C-alpha positions in Angstrom: -104.4 42.5 18.3 -103.1 45.0 20.8 -105.4 47.4 22.8 -104.2 50.3 20.6 -105.1 48.5 17.4 -108.5 47.6 18.8 -109.1 51.3 19.7 -108.0 52.3 16.2 -110.3 49.8 14.6 -113.2 51.0 16.7 -112.5 54.6 15.8 -112.3 53.9 12.1 -115.3 51.7 12.1 -117.2 54.5 13.7 -116.1 56.9 11.0 -117.1 54.5 8.2 -120.5 53.9 9.9 -121.1 57.6 10.2 -120.2 58.0 6.5 -122.6 55.3 5.5 -125.5 56.8 7.5 -124.7 60.2 6.0 -124.6 58.8 2.5 -127.9 56.9 3.0 -129.6 60.0 4.3 -128.4 62.1 1.4 -129.5 59.4 -1.1 -133.0 58.9 0.4 -133.8 62.3 1.8 -132.5 65.0 -0.4 -133.4 66.2 -3.9 -130.5 68.0 -5.3 -131.7 71.0 -7.4 -130.2 72.2 -10.6 -130.3 75.8 -11.4 -134.0 75.9 -12.4 -135.5 72.6 -11.2 -138.3 72.3 -8.7 -137.4 70.8 -5.4 -139.9 69.2 -3.0 -137.8 68.2 0.0 -135.5 70.6 1.8 -132.5 70.8 4.1 -131.1 74.0 5.7 -128.4 74.2 3.2 -130.9 75.0 0.5 -131.5 78.4 2.2 -127.8 79.0 2.7 -127.1 78.2 -1.0 -130.0 80.3 -2.2 -128.9 83.2 -0.1 -125.4 82.8 -1.5 -126.8 83.0 -5.1 -128.8 86.1 -4.2 -125.6 87.7 -2.7 -123.8 87.1 -6.0 -126.6 88.8 -7.8 -126.4 91.8 -5.5 -129.8 91.3 -3.9 -128.9 89.6 -0.5 -131.6 91.7 1.3 -134.3 89.9 -0.6 -133.1 86.6 1.0 -135.3 87.6 4.0 -138.3 87.3 1.6 -139.2 83.6 1.7 -140.8 83.6 -1.7 -137.6 85.1 -3.3 -135.4 82.7 -1.3 -137.5 79.7 -2.6 -137.0 80.8 -6.2 -133.2 81.2 -5.6 -132.8 77.5 -5.1 -135.6 76.3 -7.3 -138.2 75.3 -4.7 -141.8 74.5 -5.3 -144.7 74.2 -3.0 -144.9 75.4 0.6 -141.5 75.8 2.3 -140.7 76.8 5.9 -137.1 77.9 5.5 -135.7 81.3 6.5 -132.5 83.3 6.1 -131.9 84.8 9.5 -128.2 85.5 9.7 -126.7 88.9 10.5 -124.7 90.7 7.8 -121.2 89.3 8.6 -122.4 85.8 7.6 -123.0 86.9 4.0 -119.4 87.2 2.7 -118.6 83.8 4.3 -121.3 82.0 2.4 -121.2 83.9 -0.9 -118.5 81.7 -2.6 -120.9 78.7 -2.2 -123.2 80.3 -4.8 -120.5 79.9 -7.4 -120.9 76.1 -7.3 -123.8 73.7 -8.2 -125.8 72.7 -5.2 -124.4 69.2 -4.8 -120.8 70.4 -5.1 -121.4 73.2 -2.6 -123.1 71.0 -0.1 -120.5 68.2 -0.1 -117.7 70.8 0.0 -119.4 72.4 3.0 -119.6 69.1 4.8 -116.0 68.1 4.1 -114.8 71.5 5.2 -116.9 71.3 8.4 -115.3 68.0 9.4 -111.8 69.1 8.5 -112.0 72.3 10.5 -113.4 70.4 13.5 -110.7 67.8 13.2 -108.0 70.5 13.2 -109.5 72.2 16.2 -109.6 69.0 18.2 -106.0 68.0 17.5 -104.5 70.2 20.3 -106.8 68.5 22.8 -105.9 65.0 21.8 -102.3 65.3 20.5 -101.2 61.7 21.4 -104.5 59.9 21.2 -105.3 59.4 17.5 -108.1 56.8 18.1 -109.9 59.2 20.4 -109.3 62.1 17.9 -110.9 60.2 15.1 -113.8 59.0 17.4 -114.6 62.6 18.5 -114.2 64.1 15.0 -116.7 61.6 13.6 -119.0 61.5 16.6 -122.7 60.7 15.8 -123.6 63.9 17.6 -122.4 65.8 14.5 -124.8 63.9 12.1 -127.8 66.3 12.3 -125.6 69.3 11.5 -123.9 67.5 8.6 -127.0 66.0 7.0 -128.8 69.4 6.9 -125.7 71.5 6.1 -125.6 73.7 9.2 -122.8 75.8 10.7 -122.6 73.9 14.0 -119.2 72.2 13.4 -117.6 75.5 12.4 -119.0 77.2 15.5 -117.8 74.4 17.8 -114.4 74.4 16.0 -114.2 78.2 16.7 -115.0 77.7 20.3 -112.3 75.1 20.7 -109.8 77.3 18.9 -110.7 80.2 21.3 -110.2 77.9 24.3 -106.9 76.8 22.9 -105.8 80.4 22.4 -106.9 81.3 26.0 -104.9 78.4 27.4 -101.9 79.4 25.4 -102.2 83.0 26.8 -103.0 84.5 23.5 -105.9 86.8 24.5 -106.0 88.9 21.3 -106.4 85.8 19.1 -109.0 84.4 21.4 -110.9 87.7 21.3 -110.8 87.8 17.5 -112.1 84.3 17.2 -114.9 85.0 19.7 -115.9 88.1 17.8 -116.2 86.0 14.6 -118.5 83.6 16.4 -121.1 86.4 16.6 -122.1 85.6 13.1 -124.3 83.0 14.9 -125.1 85.0 18.1 -127.7 82.8 19.8 -125.1 80.2 20.9 -122.8 82.6 22.7 -125.0 84.2 25.3 -122.9 83.0 28.3 -119.4 83.4 26.9 -119.0 87.0 28.3 -119.9 85.6 31.7 -117.1 83.0 31.7 -114.6 85.5 30.3 -115.4 87.9 33.1 -115.3 85.2 35.7 -111.9 84.1 34.4 -110.6 87.7 34.4 -109.9 87.6 30.7 -110.3 91.3 30.4 -108.1 91.9 27.3 -110.0 89.1 25.5 -113.3 90.7 26.4 -112.1 94.1 25.0 -110.7 92.5 21.8 -113.9 90.5 21.3 -116.1 93.6 21.7 -114.0 95.6 19.3 -113.8 92.9 16.7 -117.5 92.2 16.9 -118.4 95.9 16.4 -115.9 96.2 13.6 -117.1 93.0 11.9 -120.7 94.0 12.0 -120.2 97.6 11.0 -118.0 96.7 8.1 -120.6 94.1 6.8 -123.3 96.7 7.1 -121.2 99.2 5.2 -121.1 96.6 2.4 -124.7 95.4 2.4 -126.4 98.6 3.7 -128.7 99.5 6.6 -131.6 97.9 4.8 -130.0 94.5 5.6 -130.1 95.3 9.4 -133.7 96.4 9.2 -134.7 93.3 7.3 -132.8 91.1 9.7 -134.4 92.6 12.8 -137.9 92.3 11.3 -137.4 88.8 10.1 -135.9 87.6 13.4 -138.6 89.2 15.4 -141.4 87.7 13.3 -139.7 84.3 13.2 -139.2 84.3 17.0 -142.8 85.3 17.7 -144.0 82.5 15.4 -141.9 79.9 17.1 -142.9 81.1 20.6 -146.6 80.5 19.6 -146.0 77.0 18.2 -143.5 75.3 20.6 -145.6 72.1 20.6 -145.2 71.7 16.9 -141.4 72.1 16.8 -140.3 68.4 16.8 -136.8 69.3 15.5 -136.0 71.8 18.3 -134.1 70.6 21.5 -134.4 73.5 23.9 -135.7 73.4 27.5 -138.7 75.4 26.3 -139.6 73.0 23.6 -139.1 70.0 25.9 -141.5 71.5 28.5 -144.0 72.3 25.8 -143.9 68.7 24.6 -144.5 67.6 28.2 -147.6 69.7 28.4 -146.5 73.0 29.8 -147.9 76.2 28.4 -145.8 78.1 26.0 -145.5 81.1 28.4 -144.3 78.8 31.2 -141.9 77.0 29.0 -140.3 80.2 27.7 -140.1 81.7 31.2 -138.4 78.6 32.5 -135.9 78.7 29.7 -135.2 82.4 30.7 -134.8 81.4 34.3 -132.4 78.6 33.2 -130.3 81.2 31.4 -129.8 83.2 34.7 -129.1 80.1 36.7 -126.6 78.7 34.2 -124.9 82.1 34.1 -124.5 82.1 37.9 -123.3 78.5 37.9 -120.7 79.1 35.1 -119.5 82.3 36.8 -118.8 80.3 40.0 -117.1 77.4 38.2 -114.9 79.6 35.9 -114.0 82.0 38.8 -112.7 79.0 40.7 -111.0 77.0 37.9 -110.9 79.0 34.7 -110.3 77.9 31.1 -107.5 75.5 32.1 -110.0 73.2 33.8 -111.5 70.6 31.5 -114.5 70.2 33.8 -115.1 73.9 33.6 -115.0 73.8 29.8 -117.3 70.8 29.8 -119.8 72.8 31.9 -119.6 75.7 29.4 -120.2 73.5 26.4 -123.3 72.0 28.1 -124.6 75.4 29.3 -124.3 77.3 26.0 -127.0 75.3 24.1 -129.2 74.9 27.3 -129.3 78.7 27.7 -131.1 79.5 24.5 -134.8 78.7 23.7 -133.8 78.9 20.0 -132.0 75.6 19.8 -132.4 73.4 16.8 -131.3 69.7 17.2 -128.1 70.2 15.1 -126.7 72.5 17.8 -127.2 70.0 20.5 -124.0 68.5 19.1 -122.2 70.5 21.8 -122.7 67.3 23.9 -119.8 65.7 22.0 -117.5 68.5 23.2 -118.7 67.8 26.8 -117.8 64.2 26.3 -114.4 65.2 25.0 -113.6 67.4 28.0 -114.9 64.7 30.5 -112.8 62.2 28.7 -109.7 64.4 29.1 -110.6 65.2 32.7 -110.9 61.7 33.9 -109.1 59.2 31.7 -108.7 56.8 34.6 -112.4 56.4 35.1 -113.3 53.2 33.4 -116.6 52.5 35.3 -119.6 51.2 33.3 -121.7 54.2 34.3 -119.0 56.7 33.2 -118.6 55.0 29.9 -122.4 54.9 29.4 -122.6 58.7 30.1 -119.8 59.4 27.7 -121.5 57.3 25.0 -124.8 59.1 25.3 -123.0 62.5 25.2 -120.8 61.4 22.3 -123.8 60.2 20.3 -125.9 63.2 21.4 -128.6 64.3 18.9 -127.3 61.7 16.5 -129.3 59.2 18.5 -132.5 60.4 16.7 -131.0 59.6 13.3 -129.6 56.3 14.5 -133.0 55.5 15.9 -134.6 56.3 12.5 -132.4 53.7 10.9 -132.7 51.1 13.6 -135.3 50.8 16.3 -137.7 53.6 15.1 -139.0 54.4 18.6 -141.7 57.1 18.1 -140.8 59.3 21.1 -137.0 59.3 20.3 -137.1 62.7 18.7 -135.1 65.9 19.2 -137.9 67.7 21.1 -138.0 64.9 23.7 -134.4 63.7 24.1 -132.1 66.6 23.3 -132.8 68.7 26.4 -132.4 65.7 28.7 -129.1 64.9 27.0 -127.8 68.4 27.6 -129.0 68.3 31.2 -127.1 65.0 31.7 -124.1 66.7 30.1 -124.3 69.6 32.6 -124.8 67.3 35.6 -121.8 65.1 34.6 -119.7 68.3 34.1 -120.6 69.7 37.6 -120.0 66.3 39.2 -116.6 66.0 37.5 -115.8 69.5 38.6 -116.7 68.8 42.2 -114.9 65.5 42.6 -111.4 66.6 41.3 -108.9 69.0 42.9 -109.4 72.4 41.3 -106.4 73.6 39.3 -105.1 77.0 40.3 -106.6 79.8 38.2 -103.7 81.7 36.8 -105.6 83.9 34.4 -105.5 87.3 36.3 -106.4 89.7 33.5 -104.6 87.6 30.9 
């Protein structure tokens, strides 16, 4: 068997293993509701599907009422699920309400993987085993099993980077504007665009963001905005008071709270990290820009680290860091480098893998996700520092 065949076999084995873990999780952990059945176990997609049904009924604003949202997907008992997306997300999820829950969920998962696969193709055009390996990385598992938008967001970011590298600033700006349907993950994107002198992209992103949100509010009304602001404020205050209980969050703030820090200190530290990461990214992107794989790896590590509102599914950015590090240093075959790539490639999926194998009690999102992202950032900065910096040719592109 040739080396290429071995790599292909490894990649496909990984894809099959991931599919088996996903299928097992679905079989053991999810009750699929019919239209009126009572459901006792929940994933995030229940809230998305319920909101879609309410949108079809013309009562999307009521999705911010947890009791109404429960009834929309046939829940029973106490449920701690929210609808917290801004208005532009609503038309994107509404078609899901036309389908039964199981069909909508599986269709959403398949579409997530397909969109991610397509966005990765331009980064691995002649390396199909690596393409398969990254498209089916264990890091995506938490987002897939709960039905979250992480893969779509990461695919959008990759598409925007591709457009920037191809000197298509308008397309890049339109894509980045669309990403504001999940705004917490993009706090540092304006910083890197400014550092890379992508002024036209910034302008297009601003205009498209404003147009997107105003048009959605024109459809769903100002009441939606008021309900969203109120629900987001109340939800944020509740989380800030209960960081120690949030085992499924992976932010710096949650990690510090789990280690014994006060909630106030944990949140202040996360805010300080946002500032420090912004300065670091500005320096890296001013020097190298979007054409540098190491700079893109640093961005993908810093985006999730910058927000205190980081659920474990969004730590999957670590797989993108592994992708850019893999591209940046294909000649590095040291054991340490491969171990780092493996940890980043597996990312938050390590918690699910642990649940099916070793079952180590402390291997949970709140305790390992932030260290994984810190490792990702450190590896990115190290890679950036050890390689010759490519000339930054952006200049107001």
